[in-house]
C-alpha positions as CSV (number, residue, x, y, z in Angstrom):
1,T,0.0,0.0,0.0
2,G,3.0,2.3,-0.4
3,G,6.4,2.6,1.3
4,G,7.0,0.2,4.2
5,A,3.3,-0.7,4.5
6,I,1.1,-3.5,3.3
7,S,-2.6,-4.4,3.4
8,P,-3.2,-6.3,6.7
9,S,-5.8,-8.6,5.1
10,S,-3.2,-9.9,2.6
11,L,-0.7,-11.2,5.2
12,R,0.1,-14.9,4.9
13,A,2.8,-16.8,6.8
14,L,5.3,-18.8,4.7
15,R,6.6,-22.1,5.9
16,F,9.5,-24.3,4.7
17,D,8.7,-28.0,4.8
18,G,6.1,-27.1,7.4
19,R,8.6,-25.1,9.6
20,P,8.4,-21.3,10.1
21,G,12.1,-20.7,9.3
22,I,15.0,-22.1,7.4
23,V,18.8,-22.0,7.3
24,I,20.2,-21.6,3.8
25,A,23.8,-22.5,3.1
26,P,26.0,-20.0,1.2
27,G,25.3,-20.2,-2.5
28,A,22.3,-22.4,-2.1
29,E,18.6,-21.6,-2.6
30,A,15.4,-22.6,-0.9
31,W,11.7,-22.5,-1.9
32,S,9.0,-22.0,0.6
33,D,5.9,-24.3,0.7
34,G,3.0,-23.1,-1.4
35,V,0.6,-20.6,0.0
36,D,-3.1,-20.0,-0.9
37,F,-3.0,-16.4,-2.1
38,A,-4.7,-15.1,-5.2
39,V,-2.7,-12.6,-7.3
40,E,-3.4,-10.7,-10.5
41,A,-1.0,-10.2,-13.4
42,G,1.2,-7.1,-12.8
43,Q,0.4,-7.0,-9.1
44,T,3.1,-5.9,-6.6
45,L,4.0,-8.6,-4.1
46,V,5.8,-8.1,-0.8
47,V,7.9,-10.9,0.8
48,S,9.1,-10.2,4.4
49,S,11.8,-12.1,6.2
50,Y,13.5,-11.8,9.6
51,Y,17.2,-12.4,10.3
52,E,18.4,-13.2,13.8
53,R,21.9,-11.8,13.2
54,S,23.7,-9.4,10.8
55,T,23.4,-10.9,7.3
56,P,25.2,-9.4,4.3
57,L,23.2,-8.7,1.2
58,S,25.0,-11.3,-0.9
59,T,22.0,-11.9,-3.2
60,V,20.4,-8.7,-4.6
61,H,18.6,-7.5,-7.7
62,L,19.8,-4.0,-8.6
63,Q,16.4,-2.8,-9.8
64,P,15.3,0.4,-7.9
65,S,11.6,-0.1,-8.6
66,N,11.8,-3.4,-6.5
67,A,13.1,-1.8,-3.3
68,T,13.7,-3.5,0.1
69,W,12.3,-1.8,3.2
70,M,14.3,-2.6,6.3
71,S,13.4,-2.3,10.0
72,N,14.9,-3.4,13.3
73,G,13.4,-6.4,15.1
74,N,11.0,-9.1,13.9
75,A,8.3,-7.2,12.0
76,V,7.4,-9.9,9.4
77,A,3.8,-9.8,10.5
78,A,3.5,-6.1,10.8
79,A,1.3,-4.2,8.4
80,R,3.5,-1.1,8.7
81,L,7.2,-1.4,9.4
82,P,8.5,0.8,12.3
83,E,11.4,3.2,11.6
84,V,11.7,1.9,8.1
85,Q,14.7,2.5,5.8
86,R,14.4,2.1,2.0
87,V,17.2,0.3,0.2
88,P,17.0,0.5,-3.7
89,V,17.7,-3.2,-4.3
90,N,15.6,-6.3,-4.2
91,A,17.3,-8.4,-1.5
92,F,17.4,-12.2,-1.0
93,V,14.2,-13.1,-2.8
94,T,14.9,-13.9,-6.4
95,G,11.7,-15.4,-7.7
96,V,8.0,-16.3,-7.1
97,D,6.3,-19.2,-8.8
98,V,2.6,-18.7,-9.4
99,W,0.2,-21.6,-10.2
100,A,-2.1,-20.9,-13.1
101,P,-5.4,-22.7,-13.8
102,R,-4.4,-23.2,-17.4
103,A,-1.2,-23.5,-19.5
104,I,0.4,-20.2,-20.4
105,R,3.5,-19.2,-22.3
106,T,6.4,-18.0,-20.2
107,V,9.0,-15.7,-21.7
108,V,12.3,-15.2,-19.9
109,A,14.1,-11.9,-20.7
110,F,17.8,-12.7,-20.3
111,G,20.4,-9.9,-20.3
112,D,22.2,-7.1,-18.5
113,S,21.0,-3.7,-17.0
114,I,19.2,-2.9,-20.3
115,T,17.0,-5.8,-19.5
116,A,17.0,-5.5,-15.7
117,G,15.9,-1.8,-15.9
118,G,19.0,-0.4,-14.1
119,L,17.8,3.2,-14.6
120,D,14.1,2.4,-14.0
121,G,13.6,4.9,-11.2
122,E,11.7,4.6,-8.0
123,G,8.3,4.3,-9.7
124,G,9.4,1.5,-12.0
125,G,7.6,0.1,-15.0
126,N,10.0,1.3,-17.6
127,S,12.2,-1.8,-18.2
128,Y,11.5,-3.4,-21.5
129,P,10.3,-6.7,-20.0
130,Q,7.8,-4.9,-17.8
131,Q,6.6,-2.8,-20.8
132,L,6.4,-6.0,-22.8
133,A,4.3,-7.8,-20.1
134,T,1.9,-4.8,-20.0
135,L,1.5,-4.7,-23.8
136,L,0.8,-8.5,-23.9
137,R,-1.8,-8.3,-21.1
138,K,-3.6,-5.6,-23.1
139,G,-3.2,-7.4,-26.4
140,P,-6.0,-9.3,-28.2
141,G,-7.0,-12.8,-27.5
142,S,-4.4,-15.4,-26.5
143,A,-1.6,-12.8,-26.3
144,R,-2.8,-12.2,-22.7
145,E,-1.8,-15.7,-21.6
146,V,1.9,-14.8,-21.4
147,A,4.1,-14.3,-18.4
148,V,7.4,-12.3,-18.7
149,L,10.2,-13.1,-16.3
150,N,13.1,-10.5,-15.9
151,V,16.4,-12.2,-15.2
152,G,18.6,-9.3,-16.3
153,I,21.7,-8.4,-14.1
154,G,23.2,-5.0,-14.3
155,G,26.8,-5.1,-15.6
156,N,26.5,-8.8,-16.6
157,R,28.7,-10.1,-19.4
158,L,28.1,-13.0,-21.7
159,L,31.6,-14.5,-21.6
160,Y,33.1,-13.5,-18.2
161,G,31.9,-13.2,-14.7
162,G,32.1,-10.2,-12.4
163,A,28.7,-8.7,-12.0
164,G,27.2,-12.1,-11.3
165,R,28.2,-15.3,-13.1
166,S,28.7,-14.9,-16.8
167,G,25.7,-15.3,-19.1
168,L,27.1,-18.6,-20.3
169,A,27.4,-19.9,-16.7
170,R,24.0,-18.8,-15.5
171,F,21.8,-19.6,-18.5
172,G,21.0,-23.1,-17.3
173,D,19.7,-21.9,-13.9
174,D,18.2,-18.5,-14.8
175,V,16.5,-19.5,-18.1
176,L,16.2,-23.3,-18.5
177,G,15.5,-23.8,-14.8
178,Q,12.4,-21.6,-14.8
179,S,9.1,-23.2,-14.3
180,G,7.1,-23.5,-17.5
181,V,9.5,-21.5,-19.7
182,T,8.5,-21.6,-23.4
183,H,10.4,-18.6,-24.8
184,V,13.7,-16.7,-24.2
185,I,14.8,-13.3,-25.3
186,V,18.6,-13.0,-25.3
187,L,20.1,-9.5,-25.2
188,M,23.7,-9.9,-24.2
189,G,27.1,-8.5,-25.2
190,T,27.0,-4.7,-24.4
191,N,29.2,-5.0,-21.4
192,D,31.6,-7.5,-23.0
193,I,32.2,-5.1,-25.8
194,G,31.9,-1.8,-23.9
195,R,34.3,-2.6,-21.1
196,T,37.1,-3.1,-23.6
197,A,37.2,0.7,-23.9
198,F,38.6,0.8,-20.3
199,I,41.6,-1.5,-20.8
200,G,44.8,0.4,-20.1
201,L,43.1,3.2,-18.3
202,P,44.2,4.0,-14.7
203,G,42.2,2.2,-12.0
204,Q,40.3,0.0,-14.5
205,A,40.6,-3.7,-13.6
206,V,39.8,-5.2,-17.0
207,P,42.4,-7.9,-17.9
208,A,43.7,-7.6,-21.5
209,G,42.8,-11.3,-21.9
210,E,39.1,-10.3,-21.7
211,I,39.0,-8.4,-25.0
212,P,36.5,-10.4,-26.9
213,T,36.6,-11.0,-30.7
214,P,33.4,-11.1,-32.7
215,E,33.9,-14.8,-33.2
216,Q,34.0,-15.4,-29.4
217,L,30.8,-13.4,-28.8
218,E,29.1,-15.1,-31.7
219,A,30.1,-18.6,-30.4
220,G,28.8,-17.7,-26.9
221,L,25.5,-16.5,-28.3
222,Q,25.3,-19.6,-30.5
223,Q,25.8,-21.8,-27.4
224,L,22.8,-20.2,-25.6
225,V,20.7,-20.6,-28.7
226,R,21.6,-24.3,-29.0
227,Q,20.9,-25.0,-25.3
228,A,17.5,-23.3,-25.5
229,R,16.4,-25.0,-28.7
230,E,17.5,-28.4,-27.4
231,R,15.0,-27.8,-24.6
232,G,12.3,-26.9,-27.0
233,L,12.3,-23.2,-26.3
234,K,11.5,-20.5,-28.9
235,V,14.5,-18.1,-29.1
236,L,14.4,-14.4,-29.8
237,L,17.9,-13.1,-30.3
238,G,18.4,-9.3,-29.7
239,T,20.9,-7.1,-31.5
240,I,23.2,-5.0,-29.3
241,P,21.8,-1.5,-28.9
242,P,23.9,1.6,-29.8
243,F,25.9,3.3,-27.0
244,K,27.6,6.2,-28.7
245,G,28.0,9.1,-26.2
246,S,28.8,6.7,-23.3
247,S,32.2,5.8,-22.0
248,Y,31.8,2.5,-23.8
249,W,32.2,4.0,-27.2
250,N,35.2,4.2,-29.5
251,E,35.9,3.1,-33.0
252,H,37.0,-0.4,-31.9
253,T,33.9,-1.1,-29.8
254,E,31.6,0.3,-32.5
255,A,33.2,-2.0,-35.1
256,L,32.9,-4.9,-32.8
257,R,29.2,-4.2,-32.1
258,G,28.5,-3.8,-35.8
259,A,30.1,-7.2,-36.6
260,V,28.2,-9.1,-33.9
261,N,24.9,-7.4,-35.0
262,R,25.5,-8.4,-38.6
263,W,25.9,-12.0,-37.5
264,I,22.8,-11.9,-35.3
265,R,20.7,-10.5,-38.2
266,G,21.8,-13.4,-40.4
267,R,20.7,-16.1,-38.0
268,Q,18.4,-18.7,-39.5
269,D,18.4,-21.0,-36.4
270,V,16.3,-18.7,-34.2
271,D,12.6,-18.0,-34.2
272,A,13.0,-14.2,-34.5
273,V,15.6,-11.4,-34.3
274,A,14.6,-8.6,-31.9
275,D,16.4,-5.7,-33.6
276,F,16.9,-3.3,-30.6
277,D,19.7,-1.6,-32.6
278,A,17.4,-0.7,-35.5
279,A,14.7,0.5,-33.1
280,L,17.0,2.8,-31.3
């Protein structure tokens, strides 16, 4: 209901194998038991959790529109958090599975901050996956029966880790591991290409060995396409958007971006090319 407040009538207690709490090992994940709670498409959900001791935010989604509201003490059952502090990240919770009464199509948007909505602002709703979900809900007929999952990570790269695991390393969990996934939109490569503009500059920890060639980026994207198609997913491959005017741009990075985009537009083994470059 705004800020650190929620509707009291909506409160539901989550349990884990019947217990009210759980200990999660570092790097592991856990799912709560199911809960009887009706939701509408596009509705905002709040998940509250209490930690008995200081716990670092090792798992976060850097999307300002999905903020975390923090308060001292155990306030998981409070309709309004006392002395609340807003943190512009989504902490700990990485996903919610929703049971649908009929089969729907599930599209996973896979990428970096362009997908995540890194500049989405406090109000939110401006990331392309969220706009896509809204357009599909308002579309005619069966187009409404589509869910859009945003698994973008700001700063993420296709070939190398750093801001999260590399796209190649996390594709299995973040895309293929999603419940009911039928489609994937892949928009990756901006940070692989753009960060090469920083190599050799003072204070920029970009190893020279991480300068990608067009062939390496193309092979990486091809690997994602192959994995998705082997699982029966429909694949939409996105061209890399322009970034002239940013610190990523120079003649080398622009030539690299152009080469990869030409390769993407020539793909015959994908269901569609989403030409973000042409649109922008």
